[in-house]
N, C-alpha and C positions, 0 to 999 in steps of 0.2 A: 206295663207302665215303658215308655222306652228310655236307652240312660241319656235321651235330646229332651227324652219330655222330661225327666227327671231334672235338670239341666234349665232348663229351660224356670221351672214348675220351682225353683228353689232361689235364680235369678231374680223372678219377676214378687218375692220375698221386700223387694226392698224399694220400688218404691211402682209395683203393676206394671207396667210402662214399654217393657217386652215384647211381649208374649199377650193379643189376647184371647188366645186359644188355639190349638192347632187347626182351624178356621180363616181366625184375622190375625195371624201373626204383623210381628208390626219389625217392629222396630229390633234389629239382631247384636247379641252384646258385642264387646269392643274392650281392646286395651290393650296397649299403646307396648311393646316386645320387648322393650329397656326395664320398663315397670310390672311388666307378668312379671319377670325374672332375676327384679330385684323386691320386687312386694314384702312375698309373707305373712303378710298381715298387713302393713304399711297401703293400705292403696286411698289418694289421697285424688276424684273422679274430676276437681274442676284443674289437678295439677296436668291432670289428663289430658282431658278435657281441650285448656289447653295449646300441652305441647303439642298436638295432633295436627290442631288448628295451623298450630307458625310450619309445622313439618308434613306433612303429611296428609292429605283429608280421605277417609275410607269415605270409600265406590261402595255399599249397597244402598242402591232406589230405594228403602221405603229408611232408613238414615239408622244412628247407630248407639246407641246406650250407652255407654259408660262405667264400667265395671268389673270388680278385681275378679280377671277371673279364678285365681286362686283358691276363692270362695264355691263358686260357683261351679267348676267341675269339680266331677266326680274324682279323690285323691290319687288316684288308679292316675288319669289320666290325665295332670294337671302332674301327678311325675314324669308319665311320661315325654311330654312337651317340657320340658326343662332341663330333661336328662336326651328329647334329642333334636333340639335348636341350634346349639352348637355346632351339631356333629350335622346337622343339615347343611350349615350354612361352607363346612370344607368342600359341600358338593356345587351349592349356591351360593357365588360371594357373595354377602351384604342382603342374608337370607335371616340370623339375628337383627339387622341393625336396629337399638335400639328407638331408631324416631317409625318400623315397617308397622302397621296398625293387626292384630288378630283378631279375626272375624267371627262370628261365630252364628253359622248361614246356611 
């Protein structure tokens, strides 16, 4: 099983709507950057969904499922993203905007 397949399996344990298997992938896991960077276990699906509708609309064609990526991604990936996002913002201004959407597909 690949790392991403493990992530999808982990995410789908919550409600089963993220993936119907490799051939039937539906929604992509997503979370606002601000929520991802601050959450550490304090994820609020409705708040993340509401904020995104007001400020940034995800463009993934099959839609997104709001999840806590800190819980879905393997710990080493989440830690790496936490370290890299602010650094990358130094190269691409606005990359770490709290309203940007991280989409896992």
